N, C-alpha and C positions, 0 to 999 in steps of 0.2 A: 425541433430536431427528430428526424425519422432515419432509421437504419433499414436499407432494403437488401434482400437476399434472394432475388429472383432466380438466378442461375441455379442455385442449390434447389430451390423449390421445383423448378421444372425437371431437374434431374431426378428428384426423388418421385415424382409423379409417373415419369417414364418407367422407373423401377416397379411402382405400383401397378401400372398397366401390364406389365409382363409378369406379374407374380400370379400364381395359382391359387393362393390361400384367400380365404375370407370372401370370395366372390359370391354374389347373389343374384347374378343375371347372366343369362346365356343368350347370345344373339346368333341364330341360325341363318346362314346365307346361302347363296348357289343352290336353290331348291333344297335346302336343309343338308346339303352334302358337306358343308363346312360350318363350323361354329367357333365363337369367340366367348371367352368368359369376361366379365366385367363387373364393376361395383356401382350399385344404384345411386349411391350418394355423389359419386363422381359424374355419372352420365347426366343426372337431371339438372346438376348445376352448371354443366357445359352445354346443354341443348334443351330448349324448350319442348322440342318433339319428343325426346325420351322421357322428359317430365311427365307429359300428358300420357305417354304409352305406359309408363310404369304405374300410374295412377290407376289405370283400367285393367291391368292384369293381376289376376290372382296367383299367388306362389303355389308351387307343387308341394308334395309331401316333404320335400327336402328344404322347404323355404326358398326355393330358387324361382325367379320369374324368367319366362322364356318369350324372347322377341323373334318374330320370324320375318326375315326380309328376304325373301327368295329371289327377287330380281336383282339383288345387289352381288356382285363378285367379291370373293374373299380378298383379292388384291387391292380393290378400292376401299372396302370397309377397314382394312388393315390401316390404310393411310389415314382415314377419318378418325380412327381411335389415336393414332400417333398425334395428329393435330390437336386433339383433346388434351394432351398433356404437354405439348411441346410449343415454345415460342408464345406470343401474345401474353407477355408477362403481366401487364397491368389487368387485363381481362381475367387471366388465370388467377391472380391475387384476389381479384374481387370475387370470383366464382367461389374460391375456397373460404373466404371470409363469410359468404352467405351460408356455405355449408356448415362452418362452425356455429353459426347462429341459429341453424335450422334444428328443430326438434325431432325430426323423423330419422329412422333408420339408424340411429346411434346404437352402439353395442358396448360402450365402455362408459363407466362412471368413475370420476377421479375425485376422491374426498379430501379436503384440505382443511387447514385451521382446526385441528383437533376434531375433524368430521363434522365441523359446523357449517362448512360451504362445500358445494360440489359442483362439478362441470361435466357435461356430457361430451363424448367424443367418438370417433370411428376408428376402430382398432387398425383398419388398413392404412389409414392416414398416419397414426401414431408411429407405427412400426417402421414405416419407411422414412420417417423424419428424425427417428431417435433410436439408436441401438438399445438404449436403457429400457424404452418402452417394448421394444421387440422381446427382449429377455423376460420383462415382467409379464407380458401378455401370454408368453408361452407357458409360464409356470402358474398362472391363475385359472381356476375352473370356473366357468360361467355359473350364474344362479339359475333359478327356475325359469327366469324370463330370458334366458340365454344372453346376460348382461355380465360382463367382467367388471369387477370393481377394484380399483387401485387406491390404496390409502397413503397419503402424503401429508401426515399430520402437521409437520413443522413448517410446511410451506404456506405462506399468506395467499389469500384469494387474490389480492392485487398483483402479487408476483406471478402467480400461475396464469392469470388472465392474459398478461403479456406474453408468457411462454407459449400459449396457445395462438396468440396472434401470429407469433413468428412461425409455429408449425403449421398453421393453415394458411397464412397470408404472405409469408416472406418479408413482413415489415413489422418493425418494432417502433411505436412512437414514444419518444422520451421527453415530449414537451413538458415543461414545468416539473420534471421530476427532480427530486433532490439527490445529491450525490450518493447518500447512504443507499437509496433505493436502486440507484444504478449498480452499486457494489453488490448488494443482496441479489439483484437480478443476475449478475455475472455469476455468483456462486451456484444459483439455482439452475443456470444454463449449464454450468460444468457437472453438476449432479445428474442432470438429464442427458449428459453426453452431447450437447448441442454444440460441437466444437466451433462451428462457423460463428454462431452468436457469442460464444465465450470469448473468442479471439478478438471480435470487434468491439465488445465492451471493455475488455482489458486494455486494449490500445486507446480507446476513448478516455478512460479514466487517467492514463498516463499522460496523455497529450493534453488534456483539458482541465483535469481535476488534481494536479500535482500538489497543490496547497493543501487540500482535504486529505490526501493520502499521507502528507507529512504530519498533519495535525494528528492523525490516528495511527501514527506510525507503529507503536510497539505492538497494538493490537493486531494490525494488518500483517506485520512481519511474522509473528509467532503463527498465525492461522495459515498463511499461504504456504509456508514450509511444511505444514501438516498434510498437504495435498500434493499429488503428483504433477499437477499441471501448473499453469501461470508462470511460465518461464519468463516472460516478459516483465511481470511484475517482481518476480524474484531479483532479476538483473538491476531493475530501477531501484528497488530497496537497498541492495547491496552497493550500489554505486553511492548512495547516501551514507550507509554504515561504514565504508572503508574511510570516508573523510571524517565522519563524526562517530567513532567507535563507541563512545561513552553511552550513546543511544541504547545499545544492546548490552555491552560488556559490563557497563556499571548499573544497569537496571536490576531491580529486586528480583525479577523473574529469570535472570540470566541462565540459572542452571536447569530451568524448564524449557530452554531452547531446543528445538528439534535438531537431531543429529545432522541431518542433511544441510540445515541453515549454517551450523558452524563450520562444517567441512567446506561449504562453498565460500565462506569467508577466509578461511585459511588457505586456500588455493590462490587468493588474490595476492599478486605482488604490490598492490598499492594499498594495502591494509596499514592505516596510520597508527600503529602501535608498536612499541620497541619489542623485539623478538622475545626477550626474557619475560615480559609482561603477558605475551601471548602464551608461553609455556605455563605461566601461573594460572592464566584463565582456563586453559585446557585441563590442567590438573584439578582445579576447583570443580569444573563441570563434571569430570569423570568421577571424583569422589562423591559428589552429590547424588550420583545415579544409584550408588550402593550404601545403603544406610549401616551395613554391618561392618564397614571397615572401621578399625581402631581409630580413635582421635589422635592418638600419639604415634607418629611413624615409626618410633623405636619399637612398637609393639607389633608391627606388621609381620606376619608369616609369609612364607613363599607363596602360598595360595592367595593371600591378600593382593600381592603384587601382580600375580597372574589374572585375577579378577580385574584389576585396574587395566592391565594391558589388553585385555579382551574388550573392555568397555571403550578404550580409546584407540583401537586398531585402525580406524578409518582417519583419525586425526594425526597420528604420529609421523606418517610419511610427508606431512606438510609443513613441519617445524624446520626452520633454517638453523639447524645445529651449528653449522660451520661458520656462522656469522656472530656468534655469541663469544664474550670476553672469556678468558680463563677463570676469572672470579665468578662469572654468571654460570659457567659450567659446574664449577666446584660447589657453588651455593645452592643451585637450583636443580640442575640435571642429575649431578651424581647421586643425591639421596633417592632418586627415582630410576636409577640405571638399570634396575632389574625389569622394568617394564620395556626396555629397549632390546632390539635383537643384539646378540653379543657381538657381531661384526660391526654394527653401527656404533656401539660404545667403543670398541677399540680403535675405530677410525677416528672418533671425536678426540679420544684421548691421545692419539698419534698426532692429530692435526695441531693440538695445543702445544705440543713439544716440538714437532718438525713440520710446519705448515707448508713448506715446499715440496714435501714428499707426497706422491699420489695416494689416493685412498680407493677402496673398492666401492664404497658407499656413494650414492648420488648426492652431489653438492648443489642444492637449489640456489638460485640467485638470490642476493639480498633483496629486501623490500624497499621499494623507492619511497623515500619519506619527503613529503611535501613541506617546504620551509616557507613560512609567511614572513618576509622582511618588509620594513617600511621602506617604499620605493624611492628612488631618486627621482628628480624632476623628468628625466627622460624615460622613465618607465610609466606603465599604466597606474594610475592612482590606486592606492590601496582602499580607498573609501570613495563611494558615491556621494557622500554627504559632507565630509569635512577635508580640510586641507592638512599639509604637514605643519603649517603654523598653527592650526588648531590643535593638533597633536602635541606640539611643544607646549601649548598653554595649559592643556589639560595635564600633561606631565608635571608641569610646575605646580599646579594645585594638589596633585597627588602627594608631592614631596614637601608641601607647605614652604616652598622656597620663596624668599623675598626677591631674589634675582632670577628673572624668567630664563628658562632653557630657550636655546636658539636651534636652528635646524641642524647644527653640527654636533650638538652634544645632548640630544635627546636620549635619556638612559633606558628607553623602554621600546619594545615592539608591540604593535597594535596588531594582534592576531584575530583575523575575523571569524567570529563563531556563527553568526546569523545575518543574513541580509533579507529584508522584506521582499524586494522585488525579485529576489531569486528564490527564497524558501517559503514565502507566503506570509499572510498577515494575520493568521489565526492566533489568538492568544496561546492556545495549547502547543503551537510549534515552538513558541519562546520557552515554555517549560521543558519540553522534550529536549530541545537542542542546548539549552544552557544550563540544565541540571548539573550540579557538582562543580561548576566553574566559579571560581573566586577572582576578585580583582578584576572586575569587568565594567566597562563603560557602556551605558545604552544611549544612543543618538537617534534623535527624531527630527525628521523634516516635517514642519506644520504645513498643512494645507492652505493654500491661499496667501500665504505670507513668505517672507524670506527667513522665518525664524528657524534656528537649529537649537533645540533644547535637549537636555539629557541629565543623566545622573551616574555617579560612580558608587559601586558597591564593593567594599573590600572583602566581604564575606561571600560564601558560597550559596548560589541559588539552590533550593531543594524542592523538588516536585512530589516528594513522597508524604507530605503532611496530610493527616486526616482532618485537622482543624487549622484555621489560619494561625500563624505563629510570627510575632514580631521579633526581628533580630536586632539586638543592640550594639551599636558601634559609635564611636566618636569621629570616625575618619570618612564617613560618606559625605557627599555633597551633591547638589543639583546646580544646573547652570543654564545660561543662555549665551550663545557664542556670537561674536561680531560676525556680521554677514550682510552684504547688499545694504538694505535700508536700516539695519540694526547697527548703530554707530559704536557701541561698546558691548564687551562680553560682561556677564553678570555671574558671580560666584556666590553661591549660598550655601554655607555649611550647616550641618545638622546641629540643632540646639536642643533637641528632646531626643538623646541616644537611644532610649528605649523604644522609640517609635521611628526609628531610622529606615528600616526596610521590612516589608511584609512579604513572607513566603505563603502564598495563597494555599488554601485547602485543595485537595484533588478535585472536589466537586466545583470550585470556583474557577479552576484554571481554564475552563472552556470559554470564560468571558474575560477573566482578569489577567493582565500581563504584569510587567514589573511595576512595583509599588514603592515609591520613595516618600512616605509622609505626605508632602504637600504636592507631589507630582505623581500621577499614575497613569497607566495605559490601560484602557477598558473598552469593551465593545459588546453591547448587547446582541449584535449580529454575529459575533465571533469572527469579525474582520475589522481591524483597526482602521481601514480606509473606508468602510461602508456607513459609518455614522459618527457623530461627534462625541463619542464616549469618553475620549482621552481628556485628561483634567489637570489643570494647574491652579493652585489657590491664588487669588489676587492680594493675599496678604501672608506673612510669614507665621506659621504656627509651629511646625516641627522643625523647619529650617529657617535660617536668619531672615530671609526677605524673599519676595516674589521674584520669579524669573521672567515673567511676562509682563507687558504693559498692563496698568491698572484699567485702561480703556478696552483691553481685550476680553473677549468672553472667556470664562473659566473652562468651558468645554470646547474641544476642537477635534478635528479629524487630521490624519496624516497623509503623506503620500509615499513615504519610505521611512524604514528605520533600520539600524545596525546595532549589533552588540559585538564589541572587541574584548578579548582577554588581554589584560596589561602584563607583559612578561618582561623581566629585566634582560638587556642585552648582555651577551657573554663577551668577555675581552679577548 
């Protein structure tokens, strides 16, 4: 896969042609009455004639080479120079790649990887392809050899080599590149202010590497909001957070979230959190920014409230105060009323007493809450793996009923948390999206068979463990569901409660998924669909009995999986 940027390359070199800085060639025409300035490294790679001429001419005292073409008119020669920088994209790209690989006439050295690797380049090329290099070169004094040295210690040689390929050739080859390399290349392109390349790589990541972005979600989310650019990536991530807010709001590093990130979420009408909880998170974030605030709110002074108000001034206009209940206002808002403008607090107070009366403050619309209900037969199926009959059977097992539930009396909603074909198959995605959720069912569609297997965990998944930690419960079970060529469902309850569920350590989560004693999801390649890492014992050890045929291999791959949160229906 290669990315081409020939239009921009051509435009930059037209600008280079018209620039009067850093030239080292003068061409005199029309009996020496007219002259043009040019750059030797451009001329010789666009014309073999100029290559020969320049090799045979000695520079003057100003290090300028002068070529005399008395019989050529200025008008004609101007057209020739234009053609050297315009059109013929493939040839243009080839010429400047040759220029990049040439060791002559360079006047810039870029040192990377803690100065262990270096590249040579031409100032007049760099500055017309990147405003970053234009500024850098203007502020650097040349050494005794008239060479300017730029130091970029944190950039790898591999990354910078691709950056130069873009600058000189307008082409970026990404064949066999890992996704992390593409991400790091995007960051480097942004640092060097190569907006065209940055935007293209950002789009490429979103459109083709969504699973990787979700797997490394927290790391990426915190970083991109520390930069001014990456608008498309920010929107991509926020579209995920509003649906799965626990990814950010319940994370250990929530209070280190960039202010701009939290503001962008508060602006969203589709943020799936109760408004009163949003207020709690905002207060939590604000207090965490100032370690000097007293722990006990009763001890706060007027100055303490003013400090918090200043810290939260970007957030407070986006809270939907007029959609809170009276109890929520009294319990949550009133203790902090001094951080609100007096008019806003008076309007909130009035709205509780006389909601029909107009107020001076802006009333924001309520947030739209998405409700996932178990669908009727006429609606789109709630699952791509199981049916409503399966949901009734699993509900029966959860409640340990002797009489099975039917479609009319299922007491639970199956709320989708994760779907492999939508969210990706990386193990880390499971831990990111399921962290903190209890009473969950994991459903797996086995590759090459009709099997649907899974497990029920009544406890909460936890992605914060430093070491592996077994969770003890008597209520978990694993199962195989009747489907296609599978004549009967199999229920296998835990018999060793101390080894019922494993919460893997942070280091193992890149390969390990949900783990139910005798049944686990695992992938050496960090993608459950790419190898046969998933595992079911052919004998009962921690659970009553095997859930797959004894003739089946203990190891298998999958084509899809889903995780649902089991929530009691309200009457």
